C-alpha positions in Angstrom: 93.2 -44.1 45.2 94.1 -40.7 46.3 96.4 -40.5 49.3 95.0 -37.2 50.7 92.6 -37.8 53.5 92.9 -41.6 53.7 93.7 -43.5 57.0 96.9 -45.5 56.8 98.8 -47.9 59.1 102.6 -48.3 58.7 104.2 -51.1 60.6 108.0 -50.8 61.4 107.3 -47.1 61.2 109.8 -46.1 63.9 112.8 -46.3 61.5 114.2 -47.1 58.0 111.8 -47.9 55.2 108.7 -47.7 57.4 109.6 -44.3 58.7 110.2 -43.0 55.3 106.9 -44.4 54.1 105.0 -42.8 57.1 106.7 -39.5 56.4 105.8 -39.6 52.7 102.2 -40.6 53.3 101.6 -37.9 56.1 103.1 -35.2 53.9 100.7 -36.3 51.1 97.8 -35.8 53.4 97.1 -39.3 54.9 96.2 -39.7 58.5 99.0 -42.0 59.6 99.4 -44.4 62.5 102.9 -45.9 62.8 103.1 -49.3 64.6 106.3 -50.6 66.1 107.6 -52.5 69.1 106.9 -50.9 72.5 110.6 -50.3 73.1 111.0 -48.4 69.8 111.2 -44.7 69.2 107.8 -44.7 67.7 106.3 -42.0 70.0 109.0 -39.5 69.3 109.1 -40.3 65.6 105.3 -39.8 65.3 105.9 -36.4 66.9 108.7 -35.5 64.5 106.6 -36.5 61.5 103.7 -34.4 62.7 100.6 -34.0 60.5 98.6 -35.7 63.2 100.7 -38.9 63.0 100.2 -41.2 66.0 102.0 -44.2 67.4 100.6 -47.6 68.3 103.0 -49.9 70.1 102.6 -53.5 68.9 104.3 -56.8 68.0 103.1 -57.8 64.6 102.8 -61.4 65.6 100.3 -60.5 68.4 96.7 -60.4 67.2 95.4 -58.3 70.0 98.2 -55.7 69.8 97.8 -55.3 66.0 94.0 -55.0 66.4 94.6 -52.2 68.8 96.8 -50.4 66.3 94.1 -50.9 63.6 91.5 -49.5 66.0 93.6 -46.3 66.4 94.0 -46.1 62.6 90.2 -46.3 62.1 89.5 -43.6 64.5 90.5 -41.3 61.8 88.2 -42.9 59.2 88.0 -46.2 57.3 91.3 -48.0 56.8 92.4 -47.6 53.2 96.2 -48.4 53.2 98.6 -50.6 55.1 102.3 -50.6 54.5 103.9 -53.5 56.3 107.6 -53.0 56.9 108.1 -54.6 60.3 110.6 -57.5 60.3 114.0 -58.7 61.4 117.0 -60.6 60.2 119.4 -62.9 62.0 122.2 -65.1 60.5 122.0 -68.9 60.5 123.6 -71.7 58.6 122.1 -75.1 57.9 125.2 -76.6 59.6 127.2 -74.3 61.9 131.1 -73.9 62.0 131.2 -76.7 64.6 129.3 -79.1 62.4 126.1 -78.9 64.5 122.7 -78.5 62.9 121.5 -74.9 62.7 119.3 -73.8 65.6 115.7 -74.5 64.9 114.4 -72.1 67.5 116.3 -69.3 65.8 114.8 -70.2 62.4 111.4 -70.4 63.8 111.8 -67.0 65.4 112.9 -65.2 62.2 110.2 -66.9 60.1 107.6 -66.1 62.7 108.3 -62.3 62.8 108.7 -61.9 59.1 106.3 -64.3 57.5 103.7 -65.1 60.3 103.7 -61.4 61.2 103.0 -60.5 57.6 100.1 -62.8 57.3 98.8 -61.5 60.7 98.8 -57.9 59.6 97.5 -58.8 56.2 94.5 -60.8 57.5 93.4 -58.4 60.2 93.8 -55.3 58.1 92.0 -56.9 55.1 89.0 -57.8 57.4 88.8 -54.1 58.4 89.1 -52.8 54.8 86.4 -55.2 53.6 83.8 -53.5 55.7 84.5 -50.1 54.2 82.5 -48.5 51.4 84.4 -48.6 48.1 86.0 -45.5 46.6 86.3 -45.6 42.8 85.8 -49.4 42.8 88.4 -50.2 45.5 88.4 -50.5 49.2 92.1 -50.3 50.1 95.6 -51.6 49.3 98.0 -53.7 51.4 101.8 -53.3 50.6 104.1 -55.9 52.2 107.9 -55.9 52.3 110.0 -58.8 51.0 113.6 -58.6 49.9 115.9 -59.6 47.0 117.0 -62.3 49.4 113.7 -64.1 48.5 115.3 -64.7 45.1 119.0 -64.8 45.8 119.5 -65.4 49.5 123.1 -65.3 50.6 125.0 -67.8 52.8 123.7 -67.5 56.4 120.4 -66.0 55.3 118.3 -69.1 55.2 115.6 -68.1 57.8 115.3 -64.6 56.4 115.3 -65.7 52.7 112.7 -68.4 53.6 110.5 -65.9 55.2 110.7 -63.3 52.5 110.2 -65.9 49.8 107.0 -66.8 51.7 105.8 -63.2 51.5 106.5 -63.3 47.7 104.5 -66.5 47.5 101.5 -65.1 49.3 101.2 -61.9 47.3 99.4 -63.1 44.2 97.3 -65.6 46.2 96.2 -62.8 48.6 95.5 -60.5 45.7 93.3 -63.0 44.0 91.6 -64.0 47.4 90.8 -60.3 48.1 89.8 -59.2 44.6 86.2 -59.9 45.3 86.5 -57.4 48.1 88.1 -54.8 46.0 91.3 -54.9 48.0 94.7 -54.8 46.3 97.9 -56.5 47.6 101.4 -55.8 46.4 104.9 -56.5 47.7 108.1 -54.5 47.4 111.4 -56.5 47.4 114.1 -53.9 48.2 117.8 -54.5 47.6 120.5 -52.8 49.6 119.0 -49.7 51.3 120.7 -47.2 53.5 118.7 -48.1 56.7 119.7 -48.2 60.4 120.5 -51.9 60.0 123.1 -51.2 57.3 124.4 -48.2 59.3 125.8 -50.7 61.8 128.2 -52.0 59.2 131.7 -50.5 58.8 132.3 -48.1 56.0 134.3 -50.5 53.9 131.4 -53.1 53.9 128.9 -50.4 53.1 131.0 -49.1 50.1 131.3 -52.7 48.9 127.5 -53.2 49.0 127.0 -49.8 47.2 129.6 -50.8 44.5 127.7 -54.0 43.8 124.6 -52.1 42.5 124.8 -51.7 38.7 123.0 -48.5 38.6 122.7 -46.2 40.5 125.9 -47.3 42.1 124.9 -46.6 45.7 122.7 -47.8 48.4 119.0 -47.2 48.0 117.3 -44.3 49.9 114.4 -45.0 52.1 112.6 -42.1 50.4 112.8 -44.1 47.1 111.0 -46.9 48.8 108.4 -44.5 50.0 107.9 -43.2 46.5 107.1 -46.7 45.3 104.7 -47.2 48.2 102.7 -44.1 47.2 102.6 -45.1 43.6 101.2 -48.5 44.4 98.4 -46.9 46.5 97.5 -44.4 43.8 97.8 -46.8 40.8 94.7 -49.2 40.8 96.2 -51.5 38.2 99.0 -52.6 40.5 97.8 -55.7 42.1 99.3 -59.1 42.9 102.8 -57.9 42.0 106.1 -58.3 43.7 108.3 -55.4 42.6 112.1 -55.5 42.9 113.5 -52.1 44.0 117.2 -52.9 43.7 119.1 -50.9 41.0 119.4 -54.2 39.0 121.5 -55.9 41.7 121.6 -59.7 41.8 123.2 -60.9 45.1 126.2 -63.2 45.0 126.4 -66.2 47.3 128.2 -64.2 50.1 
């Protein structure tokens, strides 16, 4: 599918991987709507990106808010691409340092945002795409974001790793489910990327994370994530796949 001229929605588009994806797609000629929380910098980011990029405030777990964002995206034409980057972390152990069970409400919150939010965006976007006329035997592509934590979650990552593993698990099923409607589904599982979340860490920790990557021995760049997003959209044979984008890193226990 050609990117030039399509309508695309990017969740989590106010920063990090989502912003880089929105910038890349807009520069390639897509009409982009970025979707992020109401308190985010989404409005100013949309203006900075330019190219007609617009902002739709939404919590990805809220059906009504996501539908409003999709409405905005469809104002520019049939929805052809969704890049779902919205999510959050939050450390939790099975048993805490005081010997108490890990907080169930925290686990539920992280899983709800990352996993339930992913399914909510997927189902609502796919229903819109299914109504569009196909172009070159496809109607659209949905790209979700997992993490290498889905495969090698570290100590304290149990809610995040559970949610990201769930996204990996739904990818092939969703692709098969939506094949009859000519909609592709892929997931990117990034390793350690230089995003605002990692920017909060001290320099020593950041250098240690970069040194753990076999090659290239550095943190990933959001622009490299965006390059893969664009390739998935443009390559019609990429479907049902979770692609690790990690420089061959395999995360240690801690």
